[in-house]
C-alpha positions in Angstrom: 129.6 -40.8 66.9 130.1 -37.0 67.0 131.4 -36.6 70.6 131.9 -32.9 70.0 128.1 -32.4 70.3 127.2 -34.6 73.3 128.6 -34.9 76.8 128.2 -37.4 79.6 126.8 -35.5 82.5 129.0 -37.2 85.1 132.6 -36.9 83.9 135.2 -34.7 85.5 134.9 -32.1 82.8 132.9 -32.2 79.6 133.0 -33.6 76.2 131.9 -30.6 74.3 129.0 -29.5 76.4 126.8 -26.9 74.6 126.2 -25.1 77.8 129.2 -25.3 80.2 127.2 -25.1 83.4 128.4 -27.2 86.3 125.3 -28.1 88.2 121.5 -29.0 88.1 120.0 -26.4 85.8 117.1 -24.3 87.0 116.9 -26.2 90.3 116.6 -25.4 94.0 118.2 -26.7 97.1 116.9 -30.1 98.3 115.5 -30.5 101.8 117.5 -32.6 104.3 116.1 -36.2 103.9 114.3 -35.5 100.6 116.5 -38.0 98.8 117.7 -40.3 101.6 118.9 -42.9 99.1 121.1 -40.5 97.1 124.9 -40.6 97.7 127.9 -38.8 96.3 130.3 -41.0 94.4 133.7 -39.4 95.0 137.1 -40.1 93.5 140.6 -39.7 94.9 142.2 -37.2 92.5 145.4 -36.8 94.5 146.5 -38.8 97.6 143.3 -38.9 99.7 142.0 -35.7 98.1 138.4 -36.6 97.1 136.2 -34.8 94.7 132.6 -35.4 93.8 132.3 -37.2 90.5 128.8 -38.6 90.2 125.7 -39.4 92.1 124.5 -42.9 93.1 121.7 -44.6 95.0 121.7 -47.1 97.8 120.6 -50.6 96.6 121.4 -52.3 99.9 123.8 -51.7 102.8 126.6 -52.9 100.6 125.7 -51.8 97.1 125.4 -48.5 95.2 123.7 -48.1 91.8 125.3 -45.6 89.4 126.2 -45.1 85.8 128.9 -47.2 84.2 130.6 -44.1 82.6 131.2 -42.7 86.1 133.7 -45.5 86.8 135.6 -46.2 83.6 138.6 -44.0 84.6 139.0 -45.2 88.1 139.8 -48.3 90.2 137.7 -49.4 93.2 140.2 -48.1 95.7 139.9 -44.6 94.2 136.3 -44.4 95.2 134.5 -43.4 98.3 130.8 -43.0 99.0 129.3 -40.2 101.0 125.8 -40.8 102.4 123.3 -38.9 104.6 124.0 -35.3 103.8 122.8 -32.7 101.4 126.3 -31.2 101.7 128.1 -34.4 100.6 129.9 -32.5 97.9 131.8 -30.8 100.7 132.7 -34.0 102.4 130.0 -33.8 105.0 128.3 -37.1 105.8 129.0 -40.8 106.4 132.0 -42.1 104.5 132.4 -45.6 102.9 135.1 -47.1 100.8 134.5 -49.2 97.7 136.2 -52.7 97.3 134.8 -53.5 93.9 132.5 -52.4 91.1 130.8 -54.1 88.2 130.0 -52.4 84.9 127.4 -53.8 82.6 129.2 -56.2 80.4 127.6 -54.6 77.2 128.2 -51.0 78.2 129.3 -49.2 75.0 130.3 -45.5 75.1 130.6 -45.5 71.3 127.0 -46.5 70.8 125.0 -43.8 72.6 126.3 -45.0 76.0 124.0 -48.0 75.9 123.8 -50.2 79.1 125.2 -47.3 81.2 124.7 -49.0 84.5 127.0 -50.2 87.2 127.0 -51.4 90.8 129.6 -50.5 93.5 130.3 -52.9 96.3 131.3 -51.3 99.6 133.9 -52.5 102.1 131.7 -52.0 105.1 127.9 -51.8 105.3 126.1 -48.5 105.2 124.4 -47.6 108.4 120.7 -47.0 107.5 119.0 -44.1 109.2 115.2 -43.7 108.8 114.4 -40.5 106.9 118.1 -39.7 106.3 119.8 -42.8 104.8 117.6 -45.4 103.2 117.5 -48.0 100.4 116.1 -46.7 97.1 112.7 -48.0 95.9 113.0 -49.5 92.4 110.3 -50.3 89.8 109.1 -53.7 88.8 110.2 -55.2 85.6 108.3 -53.5 82.7 106.8 -50.8 85.0 107.3 -47.6 83.0 106.3 -44.1 84.0 103.7 -42.6 81.7 104.4 -39.9 79.1 104.3 -36.5 80.8 104.6 -37.9 84.3 106.1 -35.6 86.8 109.7 -36.5 87.7 112.5 -35.1 89.7 116.3 -35.3 89.3 118.8 -34.3 91.9 122.6 -34.0 92.2 125.6 -32.0 93.3 127.1 -31.5 89.9 130.7 -30.4 89.6 131.9 -29.0 93.0 134.7 -26.9 91.6 132.9 -23.6 91.3 129.7 -23.5 93.2 127.8 -24.3 96.4 128.0 -28.0 97.4 124.4 -28.1 98.5 122.3 -30.8 96.8 120.0 -29.4 94.1 116.8 -30.8 92.7 114.7 -29.9 89.7 111.2 -30.9 88.5 110.9 -32.2 84.9 108.7 -34.6 82.9 108.9 -37.9 81.2 109.0 -37.6 77.4 107.4 -39.9 74.9 109.9 -42.5 73.8 109.2 -42.1 70.1 109.5 -38.4 70.3 112.9 -38.6 72.1 114.1 -41.2 69.6 113.2 -39.0 66.6 114.9 -35.9 68.1 118.2 -37.6 68.8 118.1 -39.7 65.6 118.0 -36.4 63.7 121.5 -35.6 65.0 122.9 -39.1 64.7 122.3 -40.6 68.1 120.0 -43.6 68.8 117.9 -43.8 71.9 117.3 -47.5 72.9 114.5 -49.3 74.8 116.9 -49.4 77.8 116.8 -45.7 78.0 114.2 -43.2 79.1 114.1 -39.4 78.4 113.0 -36.6 80.6 113.1 -32.8 80.6 110.9 -29.9 79.6 110.4 -28.6 76.0 111.6 -25.1 76.7 114.8 -26.4 78.4 116.8 -24.6 81.1 115.8 -27.3 83.7 117.6 -30.5 84.1 120.9 -32.3 84.8 124.4 -31.4 83.9 128.0 -32.7 84.3 128.6 -34.2 87.8 124.9 -35.3 88.1 125.4 -38.6 86.2 124.7 -41.8 88.1 122.0 -40.0 90.2 118.3 -40.8 90.2 115.4 -39.8 88.0 112.5 -40.3 90.4 108.8 -40.6 89.7 106.3 -41.0 92.6 109.2 -41.8 94.9 110.6 -44.6 92.7 113.9 -44.5 90.8 113.0 -45.0 87.2 116.2 -43.6 85.6 120.0 -43.2 86.1 121.3 -39.9 84.8 123.4 -40.8 81.7 123.8 -38.3 78.8 122.3 -35.4 76.9 123.0 -32.7 74.3 124.5 -30.0 76.4 122.8 -29.0 79.7 119.0 -28.7 79.6 119.1 -27.5 76.0 115.7 -26.4 74.7 114.1 -29.2 72.7 116.5 -31.9 73.8 115.6 -33.9 76.9 118.2 -35.7 79.0 118.6 -39.5 78.4 118.6 -41.8 81.4 119.3 -45.5 81.8 115.9 -47.1 82.2 116.0 -48.9 85.6 113.2 -51.4 85.2 114.9 -52.6 82.0 117.9 -53.7 84.0 116.1 -55.0 87.2 117.2 -58.6 86.6 120.8 -57.5 85.9 120.8 -55.4 89.1 119.5 -58.2 91.3 122.0 -60.7 89.8 125.0 -58.4 90.5 124.2 -57.5 94.1 126.6 -60.1 95.4 
């Protein structure tokens, strides 16, 4: 695969991003409590010096849902979770340490990052707070959002050179065949376990550091930010892990 043209939107750095922008593109600040299930997945880059790496969502008091590619360079003890704050990228919020994580056994970064899903297990339970820290609503198996459905994606992006306030942006679900045709044309397959969203004119969507975060439709998480051509490139939607496709795997690994 031609990694020079595609980047994973949650790595520390880019793999040839077409637009080197470090945050949600075309977004606006999220309101406190607007995404109570969203957490910052942070990594220890140097002796208890943590940096935001990816987003994640609260599956239970002990489990976080995120993208597999967010974790491949790290061990469980390198990771902490920050919940309950739109300023989590600055280290404001409730802190929890990871003790383990599970990547999908068939995750393949060489093959369009298929099965890009993972679960982090926490050392201590998250303290849930109504309206501020909550468990994410997930779709039923086979429950797909309609083509054109209004969706929202949120994240902190790379915290190195911008405000650490959580940003959100409104986009739309793309027709699966249309998305498959677009990416097939540049040599990248889009699989049934993936869903695409964006706007045709681009300039709105996710970017590096937003991976692992949620694609939300009607309050339900239908996607996990995974990969794209550049950042909100016109004509190229972002590709998300399709959550309902992995519901059984998620439930089996929340142990």
